[in-house]
NUTORKE-359281 format. One line per 5 residues: number of its first residue (from 1); their letters; for each residue x, y, z of C-alpha. Coordinates in nm, 4 decimals. Layout:
REM residues N
NUM> A> X/Y/Z  ...
This chain:
REM residues 195
1> MANVP> 3.1359/2.3141/-0.9172  2.9279/2.4007/-0.6237  2.9987/2.2715/-0.2815  2.7387/2.0146/-0.1629  2.6673/2.0690/0.2125
6> DHVQR> 2.7598/1.7836/0.4444  2.4155/1.7377/0.5733  2.2810/1.6895/0.1959  2.5908/1.4478/0.1318  2.4828/1.2456/0.4379
11> DSAHY> 2.1217/1.2286/0.3719  2.1853/1.1150/0.0283  2.4262/0.8458/0.1188  2.1725/0.7404/0.3943  1.9098/0.7587/0.1302
16> RAMRN> 2.0994/0.5271/-0.1202  2.1900/0.2801/0.1350  1.8114/0.2281/0.1970  1.7099/0.2151/-0.1561  1.9979/-0.0380/-0.2138
21> IVEQM> 1.8642/-0.2569/0.0724  1.4984/-0.2298/-0.0613  1.6152/-0.3337/-0.3734  1.7946/-0.6614/-0.2484  1.4841/-0.7564/-0.0527
26> QDDAP> 1.2002/-0.6584/-0.2854  1.2080/-1.0113/-0.4508  1.2830/-1.2122/-0.1484  1.0596/-1.0637/0.1441  0.6903/-1.0539/0.1728
31> GKFEI> 0.5155/-0.7376/0.1611  0.5726/-0.4131/0.0407  0.8889/-0.1873/0.1111  0.8813/0.2149/0.1031  1.1477/0.4806/0.2412
36> TREGI> 1.0446/0.7675/0.4407  1.2923/0.9877/0.6136  1.2535/0.8214/0.9113  1.3350/0.4893/0.7626  1.2170/0.1683/0.5831
41> VHDML> 0.8741/0.0778/0.6173  0.7706/-0.2671/0.5687  0.4217/-0.4008/0.5196  0.4489/-0.7421/0.5969  0.1496/-0.8303/0.4341
46> APAGL> 0.1120/-0.8212/0.0753  -0.2110/-0.6398/-0.0207  -0.4540/-0.9189/-0.1018  -0.8360/-0.9549/-0.1226  -1.0528/-0.6623/-0.0347
51> HELTA> -0.7500/-0.4383/-0.0625  -0.6879/-0.5071/-0.4014  -1.0585/-0.5403/-0.4876  -1.1055/-0.1809/-0.3513  -0.8131/-0.0779/-0.5712
56> LRVRK> -0.9654/-0.2223/-0.8833  -1.2889/-0.0878/-0.8122  -1.1495/0.2738/-0.7699  -0.9066/0.2455/-1.0418  -1.1782/0.1188/-1.3088
61> RLEKV> -1.4325/0.3871/-1.1598  -1.1757/0.6501/-1.2371  -1.0799/0.5585/-1.5805  -1.4484/0.5542/-1.6686  -1.4643/0.9578/-1.6136
66> MPEEL> -1.1154/1.0700/-1.6719  -1.0008/1.1626/-2.0356  -0.8247/0.8834/-2.2400  -0.4734/1.0196/-2.2144  -0.4998/0.9814/-1.8025
71> VAHTG> -0.4856/0.6228/-1.6555  -0.5263/0.5178/-1.2850  -0.2320/0.2941/-1.2611  -0.2202/0.0198/-1.0120  0.1343/-0.1167/-1.1008
76> TPDVE> 0.5031/-0.0432/-1.0527  0.7407/0.1778/-1.0680  0.7445/0.3540/-0.7332  0.7010/0.7399/-0.6869  1.0218/0.8593/-0.5507
81> NAAQG> 1.2262/1.1762/-0.4924  1.5818/1.0936/-0.4004  1.6370/1.4289/-0.2799  1.3776/1.4309/-0.0306  1.5002/1.0644/0.0613
86> IMRHP> 1.1598/0.9434/0.0094  1.0092/0.6411/-0.2212  0.6121/0.5510/-0.1758  0.4058/0.3291/-0.3812  0.0542/0.4589/-0.4057
91> DVMVI> -0.2061/0.1821/-0.4604  -0.3617/0.4025/-0.7585  -0.1509/0.6941/-0.9232  -0.3500/0.8966/-1.1618  -0.1072/1.0028/-1.4048
96> AEADM> -0.0732/1.1152/-1.7743  -0.0152/0.8131/-1.9939  0.2979/1.0142/-2.1491  0.4516/1.0733/-1.7943  0.4737/0.7039/-1.7702
101> EIDCS> 0.7363/0.6687/-2.0545  1.0445/0.6309/-1.8584  1.2707/0.3638/-1.7460  1.2815/0.4518/-1.3482  1.0751/0.5472/-1.0576
106> FDART> 0.8042/0.8183/-1.1326  0.8582/1.1543/-1.0545  0.5938/1.2603/-0.7862  0.5501/1.5831/-0.9421  0.3854/1.4434/-1.2524
111> LIAAV> 0.1178/1.2451/-1.0481  -0.2293/1.4153/-1.0451  -0.3446/1.2478/-0.7635  -0.2301/0.9404/-0.5478  -0.5012/0.7144/-0.3919
116> EIVSR> -0.4234/0.4650/-0.0897  -0.6513/0.1793/0.0473  -0.5755/0.1530/0.4298  -0.4201/-0.1576/0.4976  -0.5373/-0.3829/0.8114
121> SNPDN> -0.1637/-0.4313/0.9091  -0.0611/-0.0670/0.8958  -0.2954/0.1982/0.8860  -0.0779/0.4717/1.0206  0.1267/0.4398/0.7169
126> DWVSK> -0.1732/0.5983/0.4990  -0.3339/0.8081/0.7730  -0.0104/0.9512/0.8951  0.3168/0.9050/0.7071  0.1854/0.9319/0.3595
131> LRDYP> -0.0216/1.2325/0.4630  0.2828/1.3777/0.5718  0.5058/1.2813/0.2653  0.2647/1.3285/-0.0392  0.2094/1.7236/0.0147
136> LLGVP> 0.6188/1.7100/0.0749  0.6747/1.5250/-0.2397  0.4255/1.7748/-0.4568  0.1268/1.5207/-0.5127  -0.1553/1.7558/-0.5416
141> IYAIF> -0.4429/1.5364/-0.4376  -0.4382/1.2384/-0.1979  -0.7419/1.0120/-0.1492  -0.7655/0.7754/0.1356  -1.0147/0.4982/0.1116
146> DPRTG> -1.0342/0.2948/0.4741  -1.2247/-0.0338/0.4368  -1.1863/-0.0856/0.8172  -1.4425/0.1852/0.8677  -1.6098/0.2629/0.5259
151> TGAVL> -1.5037/0.6022/0.5420  -1.2158/0.8179/0.3339  -1.0792/1.1605/0.2816  -0.9625/1.3521/-0.0072  -0.7133/1.6057/0.0576
156> SEIHE> -0.5827/1.8805/-0.1555  -0.4495/2.2327/-0.1749  -0.0773/2.2130/-0.0752  0.0394/2.4909/0.1356  0.3586/2.5843/0.3257
161> TPEGP> 0.3410/2.5474/0.7386  0.6081/2.5730/0.9788  0.6057/2.1821/0.9762  0.6585/2.1916/0.5907  0.3894/2.1547/0.3190
166> RYAIR> 0.0526/2.0274/0.4292  -0.2820/1.9730/0.2590  -0.4920/2.2772/0.3288  -0.8136/2.1169/0.2373  -0.9794/1.7805/0.3366
171> KDFVY> -1.3153/1.6716/0.2564  -1.4444/1.3496/0.4408  -1.6673/1.0980/0.2650  -1.8481/0.7671/0.3978  -1.9024/0.4673/0.1493
176> GEDVT> -2.2056/0.4967/-0.0191  -2.1539/0.8675/-0.1023  -1.9966/1.0153/-0.4306  -1.6371/1.1265/-0.3899  -1.4586/1.3896/-0.5773
181> IGEWT> -1.0962/1.3464/-0.7117  -0.9600/1.6132/-0.8824  -1.2161/1.6946/-1.1356  -1.3749/1.3500/-1.1373  -1.6677/1.2142/-0.9209
186> ISTDG> -1.6837/0.8691/-0.8658  -1.9144/0.6405/-0.6583  -1.8085/0.4621/-0.3380  -2.1014/0.2177/-0.3641  -2.0472/-0.1474/-0.3197
191> LPLYG> -1.6698/-0.0842/-0.2146  -1.6031/-0.3868/0.0132  -1.5300/-0.3698/0.3993  -1.2780/-0.5836/0.5772  -1.4675/-0.8132/0.7939
């Protein structure tokens, strides 16, 4: 049996402790919990209204153009990589239906794309933290829709940098334009803006 370095054991124990806290609080506290290397992220306001309408419209538009064996999933479970100490919950996950046949969190490496709708209460979670975490997890495409500004970006092509894996390509868009996520192009017409 191989010896596990002390820092890996500490990091793993730290992650398990945070995971246990999130599991205990998930049903009783409002909002959504995620785990990053910095700690627990708690978005106090559960996504509602225009945020959920955007996720619904993006999901439906993607599913119209994708092959039947792929889904744009908006539910649970989370996307997790315990070895990296990260658990995230994308608003929309593009994944093969066959890869959903598990009884635990999704392996981030099975995602084709993660789509986030920027929340009013914590926009840095989508534009900064997840922009760092998704390439680290190996999610090949990350699309951000921002109802605050009517803009967004699609990021792809993970490459190594001194700070770790990052996306090499960023394509910005404005609501009203067509946007390509992976192999599929959808309209952004009619996506709502926050008031």
